[in-house]
C-alpha positions in Angstrom: 25.3 126.1 -243.3 24.5 122.7 -241.8 27.2 120.1 -241.7 26.5 116.5 -242.5 28.8 113.5 -242.0 28.4 109.9 -243.1 30.0 108.8 -239.8 27.6 110.3 -237.3 24.2 111.9 -237.6 24.3 115.5 -236.4 23.3 119.0 -237.3 26.0 121.6 -236.5 27.2 124.8 -238.2 30.6 123.6 -239.5 32.8 120.7 -238.5 35.8 122.8 -239.5 35.4 124.6 -236.2 36.1 121.4 -234.2 39.8 122.1 -233.4 39.0 125.4 -231.8 36.1 123.8 -229.9 38.3 121.1 -228.5 40.9 123.6 -227.4 38.2 125.5 -225.5 36.6 122.3 -224.1 40.0 121.3 -222.7 40.5 124.8 -221.2 37.2 124.6 -219.4 38.1 121.2 -218.0 40.9 122.7 -215.9 38.2 124.2 -213.7 35.9 121.1 -213.6 37.7 118.6 -211.3 34.5 117.3 -209.7 33.0 116.2 -213.0 36.3 114.7 -214.0 36.4 112.5 -210.9 32.8 111.4 -211.6 33.7 110.8 -215.3 36.7 108.6 -214.3 34.4 106.6 -212.0 31.8 106.3 -214.7 34.4 105.0 -217.1 35.2 102.1 -214.8 31.6 101.3 -213.6 29.6 102.0 -216.8 26.3 102.9 -214.9 24.6 103.9 -218.2 25.5 100.8 -220.2 22.5 100.1 -222.5 20.8 103.4 -221.5 19.7 106.0 -224.1 20.0 109.6 -222.8 18.7 112.7 -224.6 20.2 115.9 -223.1 18.7 119.3 -223.8 21.2 121.8 -222.5 23.0 125.0 -223.5 25.8 123.7 -225.8 28.8 125.2 -224.1 32.3 124.1 -223.2 31.0 123.1 -219.7 28.1 121.1 -221.2 30.6 119.2 -223.3 32.2 117.8 -220.2 28.8 116.5 -219.0 28.2 114.8 -222.4 31.6 113.3 -222.4 31.1 111.9 -218.8 27.7 110.4 -219.9 29.3 108.7 -222.8 32.2 107.5 -220.6 29.6 105.9 -218.4 28.3 103.8 -221.3 25.4 106.0 -222.3 24.0 106.1 -225.9 23.7 109.9 -225.6 22.6 112.7 -227.9 22.7 116.5 -227.2 20.4 119.3 -228.4 20.4 123.0 -227.6 18.0 124.3 -224.9 18.1 127.8 -226.3 18.4 129.0 -229.9 21.1 131.6 -229.0 23.1 129.6 -226.5 25.0 127.2 -228.7 28.8 127.6 -229.1 29.2 126.3 -232.7 32.8 125.3 -232.2 32.0 123.2 -229.2 29.1 121.5 -231.1 31.5 120.7 -233.9 34.1 119.2 -231.6 31.7 117.0 -229.7 30.7 115.4 -233.1 34.2 115.2 -234.6 36.4 114.6 -231.6 34.2 112.8 -229.1 31.7 111.0 -231.3 28.6 112.5 -229.7 25.7 113.3 -231.9 24.8 117.0 -231.5 21.8 118.9 -233.0 22.4 122.6 -232.3 23.3 125.7 -234.3 23.7 129.2 -232.8 20.8 131.4 -234.0 18.6 128.5 -235.1 15.0 129.5 -235.7 12.1 128.2 -233.7 11.2 125.6 -236.3 14.7 124.2 -236.2 14.7 124.2 -232.4 11.4 122.4 -232.4 12.6 119.8 -234.9 15.7 119.2 -232.7 13.4 118.5 -229.8 11.6 115.9 -231.9 15.0 114.4 -232.8 15.8 114.1 -229.1 12.5 112.1 -228.7 13.2 110.1 -231.8 16.2 108.7 -229.8 13.6 107.1 -227.5 15.3 108.2 -224.4 15.3 106.2 -221.1 16.7 109.3 -219.4 16.0 113.0 -220.3 18.4 115.6 -219.1 16.4 118.8 -219.5 17.0 122.5 -219.1 13.7 124.3 -219.2 11.5 121.2 -219.5 10.8 121.5 -223.2 11.7 117.9 -224.1 9.6 116.5 -221.2 6.6 118.8 -222.0 6.8 117.7 -225.7 7.0 114.1 -224.7 3.9 114.3 -222.5 1.9 116.4 -225.0 2.8 114.7 -228.3 4.3 111.3 -227.6 2.7 109.8 -224.4 3.3 106.3 -225.8 7.0 106.8 -225.3 6.6 107.4 -221.5 6.9 103.7 -221.1 10.5 103.9 -222.2 11.4 106.5 -219.6 13.2 105.8 -216.4 13.0 109.5 -215.4 14.3 113.0 -216.1 16.6 115.5 -214.4 15.9 119.2 -214.5 18.3 122.0 -213.7 16.4 125.3 -214.0 14.0 127.1 -211.8 11.8 127.6 -214.8 11.8 123.9 -215.5 10.9 123.0 -212.0 8.0 125.3 -212.1 6.7 123.5 -215.2 7.3 120.1 -213.6 5.2 121.3 -210.5 2.4 122.3 -212.9 2.6 118.9 -214.6 2.4 117.2 -211.2 -0.6 119.3 -210.2 -2.3 118.4 -213.5 -1.7 114.7 -213.0 0.5 114.3 -216.1 3.9 113.8 -214.5 3.7 110.0 -214.3 7.4 109.3 -213.9 10.2 110.4 -211.5 11.9 113.8 -212.1 15.1 114.8 -210.2 15.0 118.4 -209.0 18.7 119.2 -209.7 18.0 122.9 -209.5 17.3 122.9 -205.8 20.4 121.0 -204.8 22.5 123.2 -202.5 25.6 122.7 -204.7 23.5 124.0 -207.6 21.4 127.0 -206.8 23.6 128.5 -204.1 26.5 128.6 -206.5 25.3 128.3 -210.2 22.3 130.6 -209.8 24.0 133.2 -207.5 27.7 133.4 -208.5 27.3 132.0 -212.1 24.3 134.0 -213.1 25.6 137.1 -211.4 29.0 137.1 -213.1 27.9 135.9 -216.5 25.0 138.2 -216.8 27.2 141.3 -216.4 29.7 139.7 -218.7 27.1 139.4 -221.4 25.9 143.0 -220.9 29.4 144.4 -221.0 30.4 142.4 -224.1 27.3 143.5 -225.9 27.5 147.2 -225.0 30.8 148.1 -223.4 29.0 150.4 -221.0 30.4 151.5 -217.7 28.3 150.1 -214.9 29.7 152.3 -212.2 27.3 155.1 -211.5 24.5 153.6 -213.5 21.1 152.7 -212.0 20.5 149.1 -212.6 17.0 147.6 -212.1 17.0 143.9 -211.3 13.6 142.3 -211.6 13.4 139.3 -209.2 15.4 138.5 -206.1 15.6 134.8 -206.2 19.1 133.3 -206.2 19.8 134.5 -209.8 18.5 138.0 -208.9 20.6 138.1 -205.7 23.8 137.2 -207.6 23.1 139.8 -210.4 22.2 142.6 -207.9 25.3 141.8 -205.8 27.7 141.8 -208.8 26.2 145.0 -210.2 26.5 146.7 -206.9 30.1 145.5 -206.6 30.9 147.2 -209.9 29.6 150.5 -208.6 26.0 150.5 -209.9 23.1 151.8 -207.9 20.8 148.8 -207.7 17.0 148.8 -207.5 15.1 145.5 -207.0 11.6 144.8 -208.0 9.7 141.8 -206.4 6.3 140.3 -205.9 7.4 138.2 -202.8 7.4 140.3 -199.6 10.0 138.0 -198.0 12.4 138.4 -200.8 11.7 142.1 -201.0 12.6 142.5 -197.3 15.8 140.5 -197.9 16.7 142.8 -200.8 16.2 145.9 -198.6 18.3 144.4 -195.8 21.0 143.6 -198.4 21.2 147.3 -199.1 19.0 147.7 -202.2 16.1 150.0 -203.0 12.9 148.0 -203.6 9.9 149.4 -205.5 7.4 148.3 -208.2 8.5 148.3 -211.8 6.2 151.2 -212.6 8.3 153.3 -210.2 11.6 151.9 -211.3 11.0 152.4 -215.0 11.8 156.1 -215.3 14.9 155.7 -213.0 16.8 152.8 -214.6 19.6 153.0 -217.0 19.8 149.2 -217.3 17.1 146.7 -216.7 17.8 143.0 -216.1 14.9 140.4 -215.7 15.5 137.2 -213.8 12.0 136.2 -212.6 11.0 133.2 -214.7 7.7 134.9 -215.4 6.3 136.6 -218.5 6.0 140.3 -219.4 7.7 141.6 -216.3 8.6 144.6 -218.4 5.6 145.8 -220.5 4.4 148.6 -222.7 3.7 151.1 -219.9 7.2 150.5 -218.6 8.8 151.2 -222.0 6.8 154.4 -222.2 8.2 155.6 -218.9 11.9 154.7 -219.5 14.7 157.2 -220.2 15.9 157.7 -223.7 18.5 155.0 -224.4 17.5 152.7 -221.5 19.0 149.2 -222.0 16.8 146.2 -221.4 17.9 142.5 -221.2 16.9 139.2 -219.7 18.7 136.5 -217.8 15.7 134.2 -217.1 15.4 131.0 -219.1 12.8 131.9 -221.7 12.5 135.0 -223.8 9.1 136.0 -222.4 10.1 138.2 -219.5 10.3 141.3 -221.8 7.2 142.1 -223.8 9.0 142.6 -227.1 5.8 142.5 -229.2 4.6 145.5 -227.3 7.9 147.3 -227.7 7.9 146.5 -231.5 4.4 148.0 -231.8 5.7 151.3 -230.4 8.7 151.4 -232.6 9.1 153.2 -235.9 12.5 151.6 -236.6 14.5 148.6 -235.2 18.2 148.4 -236.1 21.3 146.5 -235.0 23.7 148.8 -233.4 26.2 146.2 -232.1 26.3 142.4 -232.1 23.3 141.1 -230.0 22.3 144.8 -229.5 19.1 146.2 -231.1 17.8 149.7 -230.8 14.1 150.4 -231.0 13.3 153.9 -232.0 9.9 154.8 -230.5 7.2 157.1 -231.9 7.8 159.3 -228.9 11.3 160.1 -230.2 13.0 158.0 -227.4 14.9 154.8 -227.9 15.1 151.5 -226.0 18.0 149.1 -226.5 17.4 145.3 -226.2 20.2 142.8 -225.8 20.2 139.3 -227.1 16.7 139.5 -228.6 15.4 139.2 -225.0 17.0 135.7 -224.6 19.5 134.7 -221.9 22.0 137.6 -222.2 24.8 135.6 -220.5 24.7 133.0 -223.2 23.5 135.1 -226.2 26.2 137.7 -225.8 28.8 135.8 -223.7 29.9 132.3 -222.8 27.5 131.5 -219.9 28.5 130.5 -216.5 32.2 130.0 -215.5 33.2 126.4 -215.7 34.2 126.3 -212.0 30.5 126.8 -211.1 29.1 124.5 -213.8 31.4 121.8 -212.4 29.0 121.4 -209.5 25.8 121.8 -211.5 26.7 119.2 -214.0 28.0 116.9 -211.3 24.5 117.0 -210.0 23.0 116.3 -213.4 25.4 113.3 -213.9 24.7 111.9 -210.4 21.0 112.6 -210.6 20.8 110.5 -213.8 22.9 107.8 -212.2 20.5 107.9 -209.2 17.5 107.4 -211.5 19.1 104.3 -213.1 20.2 102.8 -209.8 16.7 103.2 -208.4 14.7 102.2 -211.5 11.3 101.0 -210.6 11.7 102.1 -206.9 10.9 105.8 -207.2 7.4 107.1 -207.2 6.2 109.4 -210.0 6.8 113.0 -209.0 9.6 115.4 -208.2 12.5 114.1 -206.1 15.3 116.1 -204.5 19.0 115.2 -205.0 19.9 113.1 -201.9 21.6 115.1 -199.2 24.6 112.7 -199.2 25.1 113.2 -202.9 24.9 117.0 -202.5 27.5 116.9 -199.7 29.8 114.6 -201.6 29.9 117.0 -204.5 30.8 119.8 -202.1 33.4 117.7 -200.5 35.0 116.8 -203.9 35.0 120.5 -204.8 36.7 121.5 -201.6 39.2 118.8 -202.0 40.0 119.9 -205.5 40.5 123.5 -204.2 42.9 122.2 -201.5 40.6 123.2 -198.7 39.8 121.1 -195.6 37.1 121.5 -193.0 36.6 120.5 -189.4 35.0 117.2 -188.4 32.9 116.6 -185.2 34.7 115.1 -182.2 33.1 112.1 -180.5 32.0 114.4 -177.7 30.3 116.7 -180.2 28.6 113.8 -182.0 27.2 112.6 -178.6 26.0 116.1 -177.8 24.2 116.5 -181.2 22.5 113.2 -180.8 21.3 113.8 -177.2 18.3 115.7 -175.9 19.2 115.4 -172.2 22.3 117.7 -172.4 21.6 121.3 -171.8 22.9 124.4 -170.1 
């Protein structure tokens, strides 16, 4: 059911869930000290006064703190979901009811509803787009080019979204600045590796309750998300196989102690398959044919295209729900393949996504990336821009400070040495 309120335009499942959502939002805030410090500063300085922001993100307890920080900074902000299965309905309700932030997101919304919410985000006529997967920006360029004049810029936090922005740049349609939040060190080193690693396995275990120790787990892709997933699976006693297309990443996986082989060779060996490549149809029909009876397949990449579910459905005589977010495909051969979370992000479909301690840094980058765009309005060239190194280091410094950890500083003699080319052995 969709809730409606005369006080605030929104589309959420049920406003009666707000009290639970607020409780969970407050719990997550205990582990998000960096974003809290940024929010406190925003509240004083109001960097987004008069700025309309449309944010397309996973609607979770952690995202709630980003939205609250933007509003504290004076933004006229709305929030939509970046994935139909990633919304936490109680959080969406609390943001509307307790924090006065318009939210358009319902867990399990169909594609038509999702697309309508993207249009609502653009109806807001944003000056800043905070994107997760680049759907809002892509829709703006394709369907509403007349609104580009309103745009100061966009921030993007996923590998998939950055790949799409790079393709836009190559095609000459990215005519405004885009901040590459994903490649900030305080984002991908931590969010992609530690966040994805832990939350992916969390989603798998919640959906199936299988024991990972002794299982053969096939991880498709050895980028930062794949590294974290492989490391966490290995740490829980799994035998990990990595599949890759990049020879450098493949060597790294080998030297990290994992077997590396093509998916065709891994398919008959794996008990559990996890895709984290950002590409389409990494697991295809011929791979399903070769899998063991009862093999479990899931995805932790941004879009639900990594597993060729149409091919799998064409081979099935029956598809049934066996647990929440767990579907068994009975194949004509007599074997079965189990798919988690409908092939969508398993960590958000079947669990709660990344731990808040990690998202603290990712959303600090989003908030400060948006602030950087506003402060440099009219000065940045169209294209993709990195988060400035000093911003990245400041986020790391604030995180360490909150953890009660201090680091060394260079002595004057060391500073002189690093700035000199005449000193040697």
